[in-house]
C-alpha positions as CSV (number, residue, x, y, z in Angstrom):
1,M,-0.2,-0.2,-0.1
2,L,2.6,2.1,1.1
3,H,4.2,2.3,-2.3
4,R,1.0,2.2,-4.1
5,V,0.6,6.3,-2.9
6,A,4.5,6.8,-2.8
7,L,3.7,6.1,-6.5
8,G,0.9,7.5,-7.0
9,L,1.9,11.1,-5.4
10,L,5.1,10.6,-7.7
11,F,3.1,11.6,-11.3
12,A,-0.7,12.7,-9.5
13,G,0.0,16.2,-11.8
14,S,2.8,15.0,-14.0
15,L,1.7,11.9,-15.5
16,T,-0.8,13.3,-18.9
17,L,-1.9,9.9,-21.1
18,G,0.9,8.8,-23.8
19,F,3.7,9.5,-21.6
20,L,4.6,7.0,-18.8
21,A,6.7,4.9,-21.7
22,C,6.9,6.6,-24.4
23,G,5.5,10.1,-26.5
24,D,2.4,9.2,-28.5
25,D,1.6,11.5,-30.4
26,P,2.6,9.6,-32.0
27,A,5.3,5.5,-31.9
28,G,10.1,-1.0,-32.8
29,G,12.0,-3.2,-30.5
30,P,15.4,-5.3,-31.0
31,G,16.1,-7.4,-33.7
32,T,17.5,-10.2,-31.8
33,G,19.7,-8.7,-29.3
34,S,21.2,-6.0,-30.3
35,D,19.6,-2.1,-29.3
36,A,17.1,-2.1,-32.4
37,G,17.4,-4.0,-35.3
38,T,16.0,-3.0,-38.6
39,I,13.7,-5.6,-41.3
40,D,14.1,-5.9,-44.4
41,G,18.0,-5.3,-45.9
42,Y,18.3,-1.2,-44.5
43,D,22.0,-1.0,-43.2
44,G,22.3,2.8,-43.1
45,G,25.8,4.6,-41.7
46,G,25.9,5.5,-37.8
47,N,25.4,9.7,-37.5
48,V,25.7,10.2,-33.8
49,D,27.0,14.0,-33.3
50,S,28.1,14.6,-37.3
51,G,25.9,17.4,-37.8
52,P,22.6,18.5,-39.4
53,I,20.9,15.1,-41.3
54,I,20.2,15.8,-45.4
55,I,18.6,13.3,-46.9
56,Q,20.5,12.3,-50.0
57,R,19.1,8.5,-50.3
58,L,15.1,7.3,-51.5
59,D,15.8,4.3,-49.0
60,E,16.3,6.6,-46.3
61,T,14.1,9.4,-43.3
62,K,14.8,11.9,-41.3
63,Q,13.6,10.9,-37.9
64,T,13.4,14.3,-35.7
65,G,12.2,14.8,-31.6
66,R,12.2,15.1,-28.6
67,I,13.3,12.8,-25.0
68,V,11.7,13.6,-22.2
69,R,10.9,12.6,-18.4
70,A,7.9,10.3,-18.2
71,E,6.8,11.8,-14.8
72,S,6.4,15.2,-16.2
73,S,6.8,16.3,-19.9
74,D,8.2,19.5,-19.3
75,V,11.7,18.1,-18.6
76,P,13.6,17.0,-21.1
77,I,16.2,14.5,-21.2
78,E,19.7,15.4,-22.4
79,G,22.9,13.1,-23.4
80,A,20.2,10.2,-24.2
81,T,21.0,7.8,-27.0
82,I,18.2,6.8,-29.0
83,T,18.9,3.8,-31.9
84,I,17.4,2.7,-35.1
85,G,19.9,0.1,-36.6
86,S,23.2,0.7,-37.1
87,N,23.0,4.8,-36.9
88,A,22.4,6.7,-33.7
89,A,22.3,9.9,-31.9
90,V,21.9,12.0,-28.8
91,S,19.4,14.2,-27.0
92,G,20.7,17.9,-26.4
93,A,19.7,19.6,-24.2
94,G,16.6,20.5,-25.2
95,G,16.0,16.9,-25.9
96,T,15.5,16.7,-29.3
97,Y,17.5,15.0,-31.5
98,E,17.6,14.2,-35.3
99,I,18.7,10.4,-36.7
100,V,18.5,8.7,-40.2
101,A,16.2,6.1,-40.1
102,P,14.8,4.0,-43.4
103,R,11.8,5.3,-45.6
104,N,9.7,2.5,-46.7
105,S,10.8,-0.6,-44.4
106,R,9.8,-1.7,-41.1
107,Y,11.6,-0.7,-38.7
108,R,12.6,0.1,-34.6
109,M,14.4,2.0,-31.9
110,S,15.5,1.9,-28.7
111,V,16.0,4.8,-26.1
112,T,19.1,4.3,-23.3
113,A,19.7,6.9,-20.0
114,P,20.9,6.8,-17.2
115,G,18.9,6.2,-14.7
116,F,16.4,5.4,-17.1
117,L,14.6,2.5,-17.9
118,K,15.9,1.0,-21.7
119,L,12.9,1.9,-24.0
120,I,12.0,-0.5,-27.2
121,E,9.5,0.9,-28.8
122,Q,7.5,-1.5,-31.8
123,E,7.7,-1.7,-35.3
124,W,6.9,0.9,-37.7
125,T,7.4,2.3,-41.4
126,V,7.8,5.9,-42.3
127,N,7.2,6.5,-46.2
128,A,7.8,9.9,-46.6
129,E,11.1,11.8,-46.7
130,S,10.5,13.0,-43.0
131,F,9.3,11.8,-39.8
132,E,8.5,14.2,-36.4
133,R,7.8,12.3,-33.9
134,G,7.5,13.9,-30.9
135,D,7.6,13.4,-27.5
136,T,9.5,9.8,-26.6
137,A,9.6,9.4,-22.5
138,L,11.5,7.6,-20.4
139,L,10.4,5.9,-17.0
140,T,12.8,6.4,-14.4
141,T,14.1,3.4,-12.5
142,Q,12.3,4.6,-9.0
143,S,9.2,4.4,-10.9
144,A,10.0,1.5,-12.8
145,G,10.4,-0.2,-9.1
146,L,7.6,1.0,-7.9
147,I,5.3,0.1,-10.6
148,A,7.4,-4.3,-10.5
149,D,6.6,-3.4,-7.0
150,L,2.4,-4.2,-7.7
151,L,2.5,-6.8,-9.7
152,S,1.4,-9.7,-8.6
153,P,2.5,-12.8,-8.8
154,P,5.8,-10.6,-8.6
155,R,7.9,-10.5,-12.2
156,D,10.5,-12.8,-13.4
157,T,13.7,-10.0,-14.0
158,A,14.7,-12.8,-16.8
159,K,11.9,-12.6,-19.0
160,G,10.3,-8.9,-20.5
161,M,8.5,-7.0,-20.3
162,I,5.6,-5.2,-22.7
163,L,3.2,-2.1,-21.7
164,V,0.3,-1.3,-24.1
165,R,-1.7,0.6,-24.9
166,V,-5.0,0.2,-26.5
167,S,-7.1,2.7,-28.4
168,A,-10.3,3.0,-30.0
169,V,-10.5,3.6,-33.7
170,A,-14.4,5.3,-35.7
171,P,-16.5,3.9,-35.4
172,C,-15.0,1.4,-32.3
173,D,-16.5,3.9,-29.4
174,S,-14.4,2.6,-26.7
175,E,-11.8,-0.2,-25.7
176,E,-13.3,-0.8,-22.2
177,G,-13.5,-4.6,-21.6
178,A,-11.0,-5.0,-24.3
179,T,-8.1,-8.2,-23.0
180,V,-4.5,-8.4,-24.2
181,S,-2.3,-11.2,-24.4
182,V,0.5,-12.1,-26.9
183,D,1.2,-14.7,-29.1
184,P,2.9,-16.7,-28.9
185,P,1.7,-16.8,-25.4
186,G,4.8,-18.5,-23.4
187,N,4.4,-17.6,-19.5
188,A,3.4,-14.8,-20.0
189,R,1.0,-12.1,-17.7
190,V,-1.1,-9.5,-17.9
191,A,-2.3,-6.8,-15.5
192,Y,-4.3,-4.1,-16.1
193,F,-4.3,-0.4,-15.3
194,G,-6.7,1.2,-13.4
195,G,-6.1,5.5,-13.8
196,Q,-2.2,5.5,-14.4
197,L,-1.1,2.4,-11.8
198,P,-1.8,-1.1,-12.8
199,D,-4.4,-3.1,-10.5
200,R,-4.7,-6.8,-9.8
201,S,-8.5,-6.4,-9.3
202,L,-8.6,-5.3,-13.3
203,K,-9.5,-8.9,-15.4
204,S,-10.0,-6.2,-18.6
205,V,-8.8,-3.2,-20.5
206,Q,-10.6,-0.1,-18.7
207,K,-11.9,2.5,-21.4
208,G,-9.5,6.0,-20.7
209,A,-6.7,4.9,-18.5
210,A,-3.4,6.3,-18.5
211,F,-2.1,3.0,-20.2
212,S,-4.3,-0.8,-20.9
213,A,-2.3,-3.0,-19.4
214,L,1.0,-4.2,-18.8
215,V,2.2,-8.0,-20.1
216,Y,5.1,-9.1,-18.0
217,D,7.2,-12.7,-18.0
218,V,7.3,-12.2,-21.9
219,D,9.9,-14.9,-23.2
220,P,13.0,-12.7,-24.2
221,G,14.5,-12.5,-27.8
222,V,11.0,-14.2,-29.3
223,E,9.2,-12.2,-31.6
224,V,5.4,-11.7,-30.6
225,K,2.8,-10.3,-31.4
226,V,0.3,-8.5,-29.5
227,V,-3.2,-10.0,-29.4
228,V,-6.7,-7.4,-28.4
229,T,-9.5,-9.0,-27.8
230,S,-13.0,-7.2,-27.1
231,P,-16.8,-7.7,-26.9
232,R,-17.8,-5.1,-29.4
233,C,-14.6,-4.6,-32.1
234,Q,-12.3,-5.5,-33.7
235,Q,-8.5,-5.1,-33.2
236,V,-7.0,-3.8,-36.8
237,T,-2.9,-4.4,-37.6
238,P,-1.0,-2.6,-39.4
239,H,-2.5,0.8,-38.5
240,E,-1.6,4.2,-40.0
241,T,-1.1,8.0,-37.8
242,G,0.0,10.6,-37.5
243,G,3.1,9.8,-40.4
244,A,3.3,5.8,-39.5
245,R,2.0,2.9,-40.4
246,Y,2.2,0.4,-36.8
247,T,2.1,-3.4,-36.8
248,N,1.9,-5.6,-32.9
249,V,5.4,-6.6,-33.3
250,Q,7.3,-6.6,-30.9
251,I,10.5,-8.4,-29.9
252,V,12.2,-8.1,-26.0
253,E,14.4,-7.9,-23.7
254,A,15.4,-9.0,-20.3
255,G,15.9,-7.1,-17.0
256,D,14.8,-3.6,-17.0
257,V,14.1,-2.9,-19.8
258,L,10.2,-1.4,-21.3
259,A,9.0,-2.2,-24.7
260,Y,5.5,-0.5,-26.0
261,V,3.1,-1.4,-27.9
262,R,0.0,0.8,-29.4
263,A,-3.1,-1.5,-30.5
264,F,-6.3,0.0,-31.9
265,L,-9.1,-1.2,-32.4
266,R,-12.0,-0.8,-34.8
267,D,-15.3,-2.1,-36.2
268,P,-14.1,-5.1,-39.7
269,P,-15.7,-3.3,-42.4
270,D,-18.3,-4.6,-44.1
271,G,-18.2,-7.6,-40.9
272,G,-15.2,-8.6,-42.7
273,A,-12.1,-9.1,-41.6
274,S,-10.1,-6.0,-40.0
275,D,-7.3,-4.6,-42.4
276,A,-5.5,-0.9,-42.0
277,G,-4.0,-1.2,-45.0
278,A,-6.6,0.8,-47.1
279,D,-8.3,2.9,-44.4
280,A,-6.0,4.4,-42.9
281,D,-7.3,6.9,-39.7
282,A,-4.9,10.1,-39.5
283,D,-6.9,11.5,-36.6
284,A,-6.8,8.8,-34.3
285,G,-3.1,9.1,-32.3
286,P,-2.3,6.8,-29.8
């Protein structure tokens, strides 16, 4: 109970929707144990401290953004390392960065900084020459420890964690009552959020919660898909919003590393199978 009160005080008045683990306006994981693997053969060159980026190749995009604290999005993080494939960048005094990413190919990114949990983003694709990623927020190791203390049974630190946010996209009117799992399931467990904290009494997603679920004890190094089952809507993947096209694929790492996945619900068109490929909703940000 003491830890729940402490965490509530820590986040009170400062945690905004979409800022516990990563910036949500908009959003990968490592390849096989590396910081942030890429798919489809892209292996761009590194660009740490190499000056302003000028894109000269049709298979590259310039991604920009800002790294901030999860507990307060007004506090930027200087010196965070952003990694996409073999490319890396370091955030400046204002938390801002720019990095070369693949264009028209799926990729993931990771972010690390001293005193914060490593973040592994989900897989996405960008088709434009530039991509404004927005804010990406990191959770302090102190806050992560308090959250871990609310899990029952406790997590296995030899396994991985995925923080999931489920969003309803029109005409789906709510994420309420949805359940979250991973495929393949392994021995993964799920804790649902009530407000800003995991609540062991909850058995499904709550409408309006800061985040939907924490899937923990996920097998590391194994590609898994986040599966959302809803009583009123169907999961749609891939889904395009905010200039990026998101899948539900993730690969976690063991230990104090937090992976992140946005999942989207929408009524299936004409009662058929759900497919976002031809029906992107740019206004339905995570």
